[in-house]
C-alpha positions in Angstrom: -13.1 3.1 -14.7 -10.9 1.8 -17.0 -8.6 -1.4 -16.0 -5.0 -1.5 -15.9 -3.1 -3.2 -18.7 0.5 -3.7 -18.8 1.8 -3.5 -22.2 5.2 -5.2 -20.8 3.0 -8.5 -19.1 4.7 -11.1 -21.5 8.4 -9.6 -20.6 7.3 -10.0 -16.8 6.3 -13.6 -17.7 9.6 -14.3 -19.4 11.8 -12.6 -16.6 9.7 -14.4 -13.7 10.2 -17.9 -15.9 14.0 -17.3 -16.2 13.8 -16.6 -12.2 12.0 -19.4 -11.3 14.7 -21.9 -13.6 17.6 -20.4 -12.0 16.3 -20.5 -8.8 15.5 -24.3 -9.5 18.8 -24.8 -10.5 20.3 -23.0 -7.0 18.0 -25.3 -4.8 19.6 -28.3 -6.5 23.0 -27.4 -6.6 22.2 -26.8 -2.5 20.9 -30.1 -2.1 24.2 -31.8 -4.1 26.1 -30.0 -1.6 24.7 -31.2 1.3 24.4 -34.8 -0.4 28.1 -34.9 -0.7 28.7 -33.7 2.6 26.4 -36.4 3.4 28.7 -39.0 1.8 31.6 -37.2 2.9 31.0 -37.6 6.7 29.8 -41.2 6.4 33.2 -42.0 4.9 35.2 -40.5 7.1 33.1 -42.2 10.3 34.1 -45.4 7.7 37.5 -44.5 8.0 38.2 -43.7 11.6 36.4 -47.1 12.7 38.7 -49.2 10.2 41.7 -47.3 11.9 40.5 -48.0 15.3 39.8 -51.9 14.4 43.5 -52.0 12.2 45.0 -50.7 15.7 43.1 -53.0 18.0 44.2 -55.7 16.2 47.7 -55.1 15.7 47.9 -55.6 19.1 46.2 -59.0 19.5 47.5 -62.1 17.2 45.7 -61.3 14.3 47.0 -62.7 11.0 48.7 -60.2 9.0 46.2 -61.1 6.0 43.4 -59.5 8.0 45.6 -56.9 8.7 46.3 -56.5 4.9 42.5 -56.8 3.9 41.6 -53.9 6.8 44.5 -52.0 5.2 43.1 -52.4 1.4 39.5 -51.0 2.7 41.3 -48.3 4.4 42.9 -47.3 1.2 39.9 -47.7 -0.5 37.7 -45.5 1.8 40.8 -42.6 1.4 40.5 -42.9 -2.0 36.6 -42.3 -2.2 37.4 -39.4 0.1 39.4 -37.6 -2.3 37.1 -38.5 -4.8 34.2 -37.1 -2.7 36.2 -33.6 -1.9 36.8 -33.3 -5.3 32.9 -33.6 -6.1 32.3 -31.4 -3.1 34.5 -28.4 -4.5 33.0 -28.6 -7.7 29.5 -28.7 -6.7 30.3 -25.7 -4.3 31.8 -23.5 -7.3 28.8 -24.4 -9.4 26.4 -23.8 -6.0 28.1 -20.1 -5.9 27.9 -19.7 -9.9 23.8 -20.3 -9.6 23.3 -18.1 -6.8 24.7 -15.4 -8.6 22.6 -16.3 -11.2 19.7 -16.6 -9.7 20.3 -13.2 -7.8 20.4 -11.3 -11.3 17.2 -12.7 -12.4 15.3 -12.2 -9.7 16.8 -8.3 -10.2 16.0 -8.1 -13.5 12.3 -9.8 -12.4 12.0 -7.5 -9.5 13.1 -4.1 -11.7 10.2 -4.8 -14.3 7.6 -6.1 -11.5 8.5 -2.7 -9.8 7.9 -1.0 -12.9 4.2 -2.4 -13.4 3.5 -1.2 -10.1 4.5 2.2 -10.6 2.6 2.3 -13.6 -0.5 0.6 -12.3 -0.2 3.4 -9.7 -0.1 6.4 -11.8 -2.6 4.4 -14.2 -5.4 4.6 -11.0 -4.2 7.9 -9.8 -5.2 9.6 -13.5 -8.6 7.7 -13.6 -9.7 8.9 -10.0 -8.3 12.1 -11.2 -10.5 12.1 -14.0 -13.5 10.8 -12.1 -13.5 13.5 -9.4 -13.6 15.9 -12.5 -16.3 14.4 -14.2 -17.9 14.9 -10.9 -17.1 18.7 -10.8 -20.0 20.8 -12.1 -19.5 22.8 -15.1 -18.3 26.4 -14.7 -21.6 28.7 -15.3 -21.2 31.1 -17.7 -19.2 34.5 -17.2 -20.3 37.0 -14.3 -19.3 40.7 -14.3 -17.8 41.9 -11.2 -20.5 44.2 -10.6 -22.8 41.4 -10.3 -20.7 39.7 -7.9 -20.2 42.6 -5.8 -24.0 42.7 -5.2 -23.5 39.8 -3.0 -23.4 40.8 0.5 -21.4 37.2 1.9 -20.8 37.5 5.7 -19.0 35.4 8.6 -21.6 33.7 10.8 -22.6 31.4 14.0 -24.9 29.2 14.1 -26.5 30.1 18.1 -29.4 27.6 17.5 -30.7 24.7 15.3 -33.9 22.8 15.2 -35.3 20.4 12.7 -38.3 21.4 10.8 -41.6 19.6 11.3 -42.9 17.4 9.3 -39.7 17.8 6.6 -36.9 15.0 6.8 -34.0 17.4 5.1 -34.5 20.7 6.7 -32.9 22.4 10.0 -34.5 25.7 10.8 -31.0 27.9 11.9 -31.1 31.3 14.4 -27.5 33.0 13.2 -25.8 35.5 14.4 -24.5 37.3 10.9 -22.9 40.1 13.0 -25.2 42.5 11.8 -28.3 40.9 13.3 -29.8 37.3 14.4 -31.9 35.5 11.8 -33.7 32.7 10.5 -32.2 30.9 7.6 -34.0 27.3 6.6 -30.9 25.2 5.5 -31.5 22.0 4.0 -28.5 20.0 5.7 -30.3 17.8 8.5 -29.9 14.5 6.9 -26.4 15.7 6.6 -25.7 17.4 10.5 -27.7 16.7 14.0 -28.9 20.2 15.4 -26.8 19.7 18.4 -23.6 19.1 16.8 -23.4 22.6 14.7 -24.5 25.1 17.6 -21.5 27.3 17.6 -20.3 26.7 13.9 -18.9 29.3 12.1 -21.2 29.3 8.8 -20.4 31.6 5.9 -24.0 33.7 4.9 -25.3 35.2 1.5 -27.4 37.5 3.6 -28.8 39.9 1.1 -30.7 36.9 -0.6 -34.4 37.3 -0.9 -36.2 36.6 1.9 -38.2 33.0 1.2 -41.2 31.2 2.7 -40.5 27.6 3.5 -43.2 25.4 5.2 -45.1 28.7 7.0 -40.9 29.7 8.1 -39.5 32.7 6.4 -35.8 32.0 5.4 -33.4 35.6 5.5 -30.2 34.0 3.9 -28.3 31.2 2.5 -25.5 29.4 4.6 -22.9 28.6 2.2 -21.9 24.7 1.3 -19.9 22.3 -0.5 -18.8 18.9 -0.7 -16.0 16.6 0.2 -14.4 14.0 -1.4 -17.1 11.5 -0.4 -19.9 13.1 -1.4 -20.8 14.8 2.3 -22.1 18.4 2.8 -19.4 20.5 4.5 -19.7 24.2 5.6 -17.8 26.8 3.7 -16.6 28.5 6.7 -12.9 30.8 7.6 -10.3 28.6 9.2 -8.4 31.3 10.6 -8.8 32.6 14.0 -10.3 35.5 15.3 -12.5 36.2 12.0 -15.5 38.0 13.6 -19.3 37.8 13.1 -19.7 40.2 9.9 -17.3 40.1 8.4 -17.5 40.4 5.0 -16.0 37.9 2.2 -14.8 39.5 -0.5 
C-alpha cells in the first residue's frame, strides 16, 4: 500500500506557524491586561489608604505641611491611576484585535488540516479498494448458457456433520437436498466446528460427479466463498421460506 503524501504540506506548516505566532501574541496581550489590572488595583488601594490617612490626620493636631505632603501623594496616585486606565484600555483593544487575528489564522490552519484529512481518507480508501480488487480472482473464460444450465444447483440443509478421521481439513456432511439425503465431503474443518453447522442452509451442486475422498464417496459440492477477512462463508439464501431442493437459476 502506498503511503499518503500531502502535496500542500508546506502550506500546512506555514499556516500552522502563523497560527502559533498569532496565539503567542494573543497570549501576551492577555498577560499584559492581567498585569495592568493588578497595577490598577494596587494603585487604587494605595490611593484609598492615603485618603483614609488624610482624614484621620485632619481630625488630629497634625501640621499643614504633613497634610500637604499626603495630598501630593494622593495627586500622584490619581495621575498614575489615570495613566494605567488609559494603558489598560489600549491593551484591551489590542487583546481584542489579536484575538480576532488568532481566530482567523486558526481557521485557515484548520481548513488546510481538514483538507489533508479528507485527502488521506480518500487515498487509503482507494488503496484498500485496489488491494481488495487485486485479491479477487480473475474472471474465468467465457462459458455458454448451455454449459451453465447443465449444473443442478439446489438449496439444502446440513443434517449431520463429523470430522473425517486422520484429516484436518475435511468434514463429512449429511445434507438434505430436497431430492435426497446425501453424503458430501467438504474441506471446511479448519473454519467450522461440526456442531456449529448442523441445521445450516447451504447451496449444493448436486450433479457433480461423485468422488472418493479417503474412502468416503462425496456426492456433490457445498458452494463457499470468502469474506473481507479471508474466512470461508457459506453461499446461502437470506430470505425465509426457501425450502430444500429449490433450484438456483
